[in-house]
C-alpha positions as CSV (number, residue, x, y, z in Angstrom):
1,M,-12.7,-35.4,161.5
2,S,-9.5,-34.4,163.1
3,D,-10.8,-30.2,162.0
4,Q,-14.2,-31.6,163.0
5,L,-13.2,-32.7,166.7
6,S,-11.5,-29.2,167.1
7,K,-14.2,-27.1,166.1
8,R,-16.0,-29.3,168.1
9,K,-13.5,-28.7,171.0
10,K,-13.7,-25.4,170.7
11,L,-17.2,-24.3,170.4
12,L,-18.8,-27.2,173.1
13,G,-16.6,-26.8,175.7
14,P,-14.9,-30.2,176.8
15,A,-17.8,-31.4,179.3
16,Y,-19.9,-33.3,176.2
17,R,-18.5,-36.1,175.6
18,L,-18.8,-38.9,172.4
19,F,-19.2,-42.6,171.8
20,Y,-16.3,-44.5,170.6
21,D,-12.5,-44.0,169.9
22,E,-13.0,-42.9,166.9
23,P,-16.2,-41.1,166.7
24,L,-18.5,-40.8,163.7
25,N,-19.8,-38.0,161.7
26,I,-23.6,-39.6,161.6
27,I,-25.6,-37.8,159.1
28,R,-29.2,-39.6,158.1
29,G,-31.3,-42.5,159.9
30,D,-33.4,-45.1,157.9
31,G,-35.2,-47.7,160.1
32,V,-32.6,-49.5,162.1
33,W,-29.5,-48.2,160.1
34,L,-27.7,-45.0,160.6
35,Y,-25.3,-43.6,158.1
36,D,-22.4,-41.9,158.9
37,Q,-20.9,-39.4,155.9
38,E,-19.5,-41.8,153.3
39,N,-22.8,-43.4,153.6
40,R,-21.9,-46.7,155.5
41,P,-24.3,-48.1,157.0
42,F,-24.9,-48.6,161.0
43,L,-27.2,-51.2,162.5
44,D,-28.5,-49.1,165.7
45,M,-28.8,-51.3,169.1
46,Y,-28.4,-48.7,171.5
47,N,-30.8,-45.2,170.4
48,N,-34.0,-45.9,172.4
49,V,-34.9,-42.3,171.9
50,A,-36.1,-43.1,168.2
51,H,-38.1,-45.6,169.8
52,V,-40.4,-46.4,165.8
53,G,-37.5,-46.2,164.0
54,H,-35.4,-43.7,162.9
55,C,-37.3,-40.8,160.3
56,N,-40.1,-42.7,160.6
57,P,-42.4,-41.6,158.1
58,H,-45.9,-41.5,159.7
59,V,-44.1,-39.5,162.4
60,V,-42.4,-37.1,160.3
61,E,-45.7,-36.5,158.2
62,A,-47.3,-35.7,161.3
63,I,-44.2,-33.1,162.7
64,R,-44.3,-31.7,159.6
65,H,-48.2,-30.9,158.9
66,Q,-49.1,-29.8,162.4
67,V,-45.7,-27.0,162.3
68,G,-47.5,-26.2,159.0
69,I,-50.3,-25.5,160.7
70,L,-50.0,-23.8,164.4
71,N,-46.9,-25.0,167.4
72,T,-48.0,-22.5,170.4
73,H,-48.1,-23.4,173.8
74,T,-50.6,-24.8,176.7
75,R,-52.4,-21.8,177.9
76,Y,-54.8,-22.0,174.3
77,L,-56.5,-25.0,174.4
78,H,-56.2,-27.7,171.6
79,D,-57.2,-31.0,170.5
80,N,-53.9,-32.1,169.9
81,V,-52.7,-31.9,173.4
82,L,-56.1,-33.2,174.8
83,D,-56.6,-35.7,172.3
84,Y,-52.7,-37.2,173.4
85,A,-53.8,-36.6,177.0
86,D,-56.6,-39.1,176.9
87,R,-54.7,-41.7,174.5
88,I,-51.4,-42.1,177.2
89,L,-54.1,-42.4,180.0
90,K,-55.8,-44.8,178.4
91,T,-52.3,-46.9,178.9
92,L,-52.3,-46.4,182.4
93,P,-54.4,-47.8,185.3
94,N,-57.4,-45.5,186.2
95,E,-56.2,-43.9,188.9
96,L,-53.0,-42.3,187.4
97,D,-55.3,-39.6,185.0
98,V,-54.0,-36.9,185.1
99,A,-51.5,-35.9,182.4
100,M,-48.8,-33.1,182.9
101,F,-46.4,-32.3,179.8
102,S,-42.5,-31.6,179.7
103,C,-39.8,-31.5,177.0
104,T,-37.1,-33.9,178.8
105,G,-37.3,-37.0,180.9
106,T,-35.5,-34.7,183.8
107,E,-37.9,-32.0,183.6
108,A,-40.8,-35.0,183.7
109,N,-38.7,-36.5,187.2
110,E,-38.0,-32.5,188.7
111,L,-41.6,-31.8,188.3
112,A,-42.2,-34.9,189.8
113,L,-40.2,-34.9,192.6
114,R,-41.6,-31.5,193.4
115,I,-44.9,-32.5,193.7
116,A,-43.6,-35.8,195.8
117,R,-42.4,-33.0,198.0
118,H,-45.2,-30.4,198.3
119,C,-47.7,-33.4,199.2
120,T,-46.1,-35.0,201.7
121,E,-43.5,-32.1,202.6
122,G,-40.9,-34.0,202.7
123,T,-38.1,-34.1,201.7
124,G,-36.2,-37.2,201.7
125,L,-35.1,-39.2,198.2
126,I,-34.3,-42.6,198.4
127,V,-33.1,-44.1,194.9
128,T,-30.8,-47.0,193.2
129,E,-27.2,-47.4,193.6
130,D,-25.9,-46.5,190.3
131,A,-28.9,-45.3,188.8
132,Y,-29.5,-41.9,186.4
133,H,-32.2,-40.3,185.7
134,G,-31.2,-37.0,184.3
135,N,-29.1,-33.8,184.0
136,S,-30.3,-30.4,186.0
137,H,-29.3,-29.8,189.6
138,A,-31.7,-31.6,191.7
139,I,-32.0,-35.0,189.4
140,A,-28.4,-35.2,188.9
141,E,-28.2,-35.3,192.4
142,I,-30.5,-38.5,192.3
143,S,-28.5,-40.1,189.0
144,T,-25.6,-41.9,190.9
145,E,-24.1,-43.1,188.8
146,D,-23.0,-39.6,187.7
147,N,-21.6,-38.2,191.4
148,E,-19.9,-39.7,194.5
149,P,-21.8,-39.9,198.2
150,E,-20.0,-36.8,199.6
151,D,-21.3,-35.0,196.3
152,R,-25.1,-36.1,197.7
153,S,-27.1,-33.9,199.9
154,D,-28.5,-35.3,203.7
155,Y,-31.6,-35.8,201.4
156,V,-30.7,-38.0,199.3
157,V,-30.1,-42.1,200.6
158,T,-28.8,-44.7,198.2
159,V,-30.6,-48.2,198.4
160,P,-28.1,-51.2,196.6
161,A,-29.8,-51.9,193.0
162,P,-32.0,-55.0,192.7
163,D,-28.9,-57.3,191.5
164,T,-29.4,-60.8,191.4
165,Y,-26.6,-61.8,188.7
166,R,-23.1,-59.7,191.0
167,G,-25.6,-58.4,193.8
168,L,-25.7,-58.9,197.2
169,Y,-28.5,-61.4,197.2
170,R,-30.1,-64.5,194.8
171,G,-33.0,-66.6,194.8
172,E,-36.7,-66.5,196.3
173,D,-35.4,-64.4,199.0
174,A,-34.3,-61.4,197.4
175,A,-36.7,-59.5,196.4
176,R,-37.5,-59.2,200.2
177,K,-33.9,-58.8,201.2
178,Y,-33.3,-55.6,198.3
179,A,-36.5,-54.2,199.6
180,D,-35.7,-54.1,203.0
181,H,-32.8,-52.0,202.2
182,V,-35.7,-49.4,201.6
183,K,-36.5,-49.2,205.5
184,E,-33.1,-49.0,206.7
185,A,-33.1,-46.0,203.5
186,I,-36.3,-44.5,205.3
187,E,-34.7,-45.1,209.2
188,E,-31.6,-43.4,208.0
189,L,-33.2,-40.2,206.9
190,Q,-35.2,-40.0,210.4
191,K,-31.8,-39.9,212.0
192,R,-30.8,-37.3,210.2
193,G,-33.9,-35.6,211.2
194,I,-35.3,-35.9,207.2
195,K,-38.8,-36.4,206.7
196,L,-39.3,-39.2,203.4
197,A,-40.8,-37.7,200.3
198,A,-40.4,-40.2,197.3
199,F,-38.6,-43.4,196.0
200,I,-37.2,-43.3,192.6
201,I,-36.7,-46.0,190.7
202,D,-35.9,-47.0,186.6
203,T,-38.2,-50.1,187.1
204,I,-35.6,-51.8,184.5
205,V,-32.9,-50.7,187.0
206,S,-30.8,-50.3,183.4
207,S,-28.2,-48.4,184.3
208,S,-26.9,-50.7,186.9
209,G,-26.6,-53.1,184.2
210,V,-30.4,-54.0,183.3
211,V,-30.4,-56.2,186.2
212,G,-34.5,-56.1,185.9
213,A,-35.6,-56.4,189.8
214,P,-37.0,-59.9,190.8
215,S,-40.2,-60.4,191.1
216,G,-42.2,-58.6,194.1
217,Y,-39.5,-56.3,194.6
218,L,-41.2,-53.4,193.3
219,K,-44.5,-54.1,195.2
220,M,-42.8,-54.6,198.9
221,V,-40.9,-51.2,198.2
222,A,-44.3,-49.4,197.2
223,K,-45.7,-50.5,200.6
224,I,-42.7,-49.7,202.7
225,I,-42.9,-46.1,200.9
226,H,-46.6,-45.6,201.4
227,D,-46.2,-47.4,205.2
228,A,-43.9,-45.1,205.6
229,G,-45.9,-41.4,204.4
230,G,-43.7,-41.7,200.8
231,L,-44.2,-41.2,197.2
232,F,-43.6,-44.0,194.5
233,V,-42.1,-42.3,191.4
234,A,-41.7,-45.0,188.9
235,D,-39.1,-43.5,185.9
236,E,-40.6,-45.2,182.6
237,V,-38.1,-43.0,179.9
238,Q,-36.2,-46.4,178.9
239,P,-38.3,-49.7,180.1
240,G,-41.9,-47.7,178.7
241,F,-43.8,-47.6,175.8
242,G,-44.0,-51.4,175.3
243,R,-40.2,-51.9,174.9
244,T,-40.2,-55.0,177.4
245,G,-42.9,-56.9,175.4
246,E,-44.5,-58.6,178.5
247,T,-46.4,-55.1,179.7
248,F,-46.8,-51.4,178.0
249,W,-44.9,-50.1,181.8
250,G,-42.0,-51.6,183.3
251,F,-44.2,-51.1,186.6
252,E,-46.8,-52.9,185.0
253,S,-44.5,-56.2,185.6
254,D,-45.0,-56.4,189.7
255,A,-49.1,-55.5,189.2
256,F,-49.1,-52.7,191.4
257,L,-50.0,-49.0,191.8
258,P,-47.3,-46.7,191.7
259,D,-48.5,-42.6,192.4
260,I,-46.5,-41.4,189.5
261,V,-45.4,-42.2,186.4
262,T,-42.1,-40.2,184.7
263,M,-42.3,-40.8,180.6
264,G,-39.7,-38.8,177.6
265,K,-37.4,-39.9,174.9
266,P,-38.8,-42.4,173.7
267,M,-43.0,-40.6,173.6
268,G,-41.8,-38.3,170.4
269,N,-39.5,-40.5,168.5
270,G,-36.8,-38.0,169.2
271,H,-39.0,-34.7,168.7
272,P,-38.6,-33.1,172.6
273,L,-41.8,-34.2,174.6
274,A,-42.1,-35.8,177.9
275,A,-44.9,-36.4,181.3
276,T,-45.0,-37.0,184.0
277,I,-48.9,-39.2,184.8
278,I,-50.1,-38.8,188.1
279,K,-52.9,-39.0,190.5
280,R,-55.9,-36.6,190.7
281,N,-55.8,-35.8,194.9
282,L,-51.8,-35.5,194.1
283,V,-52.2,-32.8,191.8
284,E,-54.7,-30.9,193.1
285,K,-53.2,-30.6,196.5
286,F,-50.2,-29.3,194.8
287,A,-52.1,-26.8,192.4
288,K,-53.3,-24.8,195.4
289,K,-50.2,-23.7,196.3
290,T,-48.7,-23.3,192.1
291,G,-49.9,-23.6,188.7
292,Y,-47.9,-25.7,186.0
293,F,-46.5,-23.9,183.2
294,N,-43.7,-25.3,180.3
295,T,-43.4,-23.0,177.2
296,F,-42.5,-25.9,174.9
297,G,-43.7,-28.8,177.0
298,G,-46.5,-30.1,175.3
299,N,-47.3,-28.2,172.3
300,A,-48.9,-29.0,169.4
301,V,-46.5,-30.6,167.8
302,S,-45.0,-32.6,170.2
303,C,-48.2,-34.3,170.6
304,A,-48.5,-34.3,167.1
305,A,-45.2,-36.9,167.3
306,G,-46.5,-38.5,170.5
307,M,-49.6,-39.1,169.1
308,A,-48.1,-40.5,165.8
309,V,-46.0,-42.9,167.5
310,M,-48.9,-44.0,169.5
311,D,-50.3,-45.3,165.7
312,V,-47.0,-46.5,165.0
313,I,-46.6,-49.1,168.0
314,E,-50.4,-50.0,167.3
315,Q,-50.6,-50.9,164.1
316,D,-47.2,-52.1,163.4
317,N,-48.1,-54.4,167.1
318,L,-44.3,-53.1,168.2
319,Q,-45.2,-54.3,172.0
320,E,-45.7,-57.8,170.4
321,N,-42.5,-57.6,168.0
322,A,-40.1,-56.3,170.8
323,L,-41.4,-59.9,173.1
324,S,-41.1,-62.1,169.9
325,I,-38.3,-60.9,168.4
326,G,-36.5,-60.1,171.7
327,K,-36.9,-63.7,173.3
328,Y,-35.1,-64.9,169.3
329,L,-32.3,-62.5,170.4
330,K,-31.8,-63.1,173.6
331,D,-31.9,-67.0,173.3
332,E,-29.5,-66.6,170.6
333,I,-26.8,-64.4,172.9
334,K,-27.5,-67.5,175.3
335,S,-26.4,-69.9,172.4
336,L,-23.2,-68.0,172.2
337,A,-22.6,-67.6,175.5
338,N,-22.2,-71.6,175.9
339,K,-19.8,-70.7,173.0
340,Y,-18.0,-68.0,174.9
341,D,-17.1,-68.5,178.2
342,L,-16.6,-64.5,178.6
343,I,-20.2,-63.7,178.4
344,G,-20.8,-64.2,181.8
345,D,-24.7,-63.4,182.2
346,V,-27.4,-62.4,180.0
347,R,-31.0,-60.4,180.6
348,G,-33.3,-58.6,180.2
349,K,-36.6,-58.6,178.7
350,G,-37.7,-57.7,175.1
351,L,-35.4,-55.4,173.3
352,F,-33.7,-54.5,176.6
353,I,-31.2,-57.0,176.2
354,A,-27.5,-56.6,178.7
355,I,-25.1,-58.9,178.0
356,E,-22.6,-59.0,181.0
357,M,-19.0,-59.4,180.4
358,I,-16.4,-61.1,182.6
359,S,-13.0,-62.8,182.7
360,D,-12.9,-65.8,185.2
361,C,-14.6,-67.5,186.9
362,D,-15.0,-65.6,190.0
363,M,-17.2,-63.5,187.5
364,T,-14.5,-60.4,187.9
365,P,-15.7,-57.9,185.2
366,A,-14.3,-57.9,181.7
367,S,-14.6,-54.0,181.7
368,E,-11.4,-53.9,178.7
369,A,-13.1,-56.5,176.9
370,A,-16.1,-55.0,177.1
371,S,-14.8,-51.8,175.8
372,S,-12.3,-53.6,173.0
373,I,-15.7,-55.6,172.0
374,V,-18.3,-52.6,171.4
375,Q,-14.9,-50.7,169.9
376,Q,-14.8,-53.7,167.3
377,L,-18.7,-53.6,166.7
378,K,-18.6,-50.5,165.7
379,K,-16.0,-51.2,163.1
380,S,-18.4,-54.2,162.0
381,G,-21.1,-51.8,161.3
382,V,-23.1,-52.6,164.8
383,L,-23.7,-49.7,167.4
384,T,-23.8,-50.5,170.8
385,N,-21.8,-49.3,174.1
386,T,-21.2,-50.7,177.7
387,I,-23.1,-49.7,180.8
388,G,-23.1,-51.2,184.5
389,P,-20.4,-50.0,187.9
390,H,-18.1,-51.9,186.0
391,S,-18.2,-50.6,182.8
392,N,-18.4,-54.3,181.4
393,I,-22.3,-54.7,180.1
394,L,-23.6,-54.7,176.5
395,K,-26.5,-52.7,176.1
396,L,-29.2,-53.6,173.3
397,R,-31.7,-51.5,172.9
398,P,-32.4,-51.1,169.6
399,P,-35.7,-49.5,167.9
400,M,-39.3,-51.6,168.7
401,I,-39.3,-52.2,164.5
402,F,-36.1,-54.5,164.9
403,S,-36.8,-57.8,163.6
404,R,-35.2,-61.1,162.8
405,E,-32.8,-60.5,160.2
406,N,-31.7,-57.4,162.0
407,S,-30.9,-59.9,165.0
408,D,-29.2,-61.8,162.5
409,Y,-26.6,-58.9,161.6
410,F,-26.0,-58.6,164.8
411,L,-26.1,-61.9,165.9
412,D,-23.3,-62.9,162.9
413,R,-21.0,-60.1,164.0
414,F,-21.3,-60.3,167.2
415,D,-20.0,-63.9,167.1
416,S,-17.4,-62.8,165.0
417,V,-15.2,-60.4,167.5
418,L,-16.5,-62.7,170.4
419,K,-14.3,-65.0,168.1
420,K,-11.0,-62.7,168.6
421,N,-11.9,-61.7,171.7
422,C,-12.5,-64.4,174.1
423,A,-9.3,-66.4,174.2
424,N,-7.3,-62.8,175.1
425,Y,-9.5,-62.0,178.4
426,F,-11.0,-65.9,179.7
427,N,-8.7,-69.2,179.7
428,A,-10.7,-70.9,182.9
429,N,-13.8,-72.9,183.0
430,K,-16.4,-71.3,183.6
431,N,-17.8,-74.2,186.6
């Protein structure tokens, strides 16, 4: 392992990051399991990329079959591309009727911003704090979890993540109060002499801690943005494709219509595939100025992978599975919260759950404890990690085929790890 780490550092450089204090050498995946070089199994509770399970046989065969026939770009006609576009669009409101393919969520979001800026003739962008939207230069600038305010251009303004546990507001009026910050952000752009182009949000607000926007927030913000002449971009890279259980797309929870929807990661179950879905009138305006081409985006093999993922989601009722298993898992974690004061909050939807760790009655983030729990879970055969501005929140985001048996496997090990850690970090009683 030490030789491998040295080789990695030499060949890939210091900017790459690894999970865990003792990194894993993963050589095989199967369903919800990952295996290291010694064939030790690890329950994958974190990687939403393998949406329908690692090495899903139906997806593997679809890729193998198509790559043996043809793989080329979208400047030729091909049924795979058209059939897949039609299938994705049918999951969305009728007004979102154009699909533009790329390889990553970063590219999907960058295209969304290009179109928004062209159509509005503005450059100003509003984004939530502690957000992640990708890693190109333009998108890294609005991935606010990875940069400081002084490193952002004047056209980027942040608003508080709509967190009703640790954030500024709670209660019935929280949605409106958080939405008011968007009005203030628009005013700030105007003071800077910058016209609004778009507001972009991950609709489950995952990087801020899977806070889940309070009911009505997204819809209120959409109206504010539209009234100011901007566009609403719903980033569905993480919550999309049925993961939240209740709806196929995260924005549907608030019953409103975004102007642009972006998606990626889970689309191809690990095969590079992403999309920007957009209203036709916006694309028509954009197309008068420029065309769009992506060498690898939406190629025949990628679309075969995407079609196979949709097959599995529908045939195996995975959205319903996310709803039922997610509820079971969340309820059982809440039961553990009654035993262990280290757990301050359990939230999320479907198979997208956050467990916030606190160290006292004042909700002080238990960052050290959360990190320790992640490392101990790994040693016991469960993979997860921390998120949030204080890195004190465990993010559970397993493949959509996750079962009750898998849940019990996790719960048993989580209980054991908590039992060892709780007394060390929380000695007071919660109010």
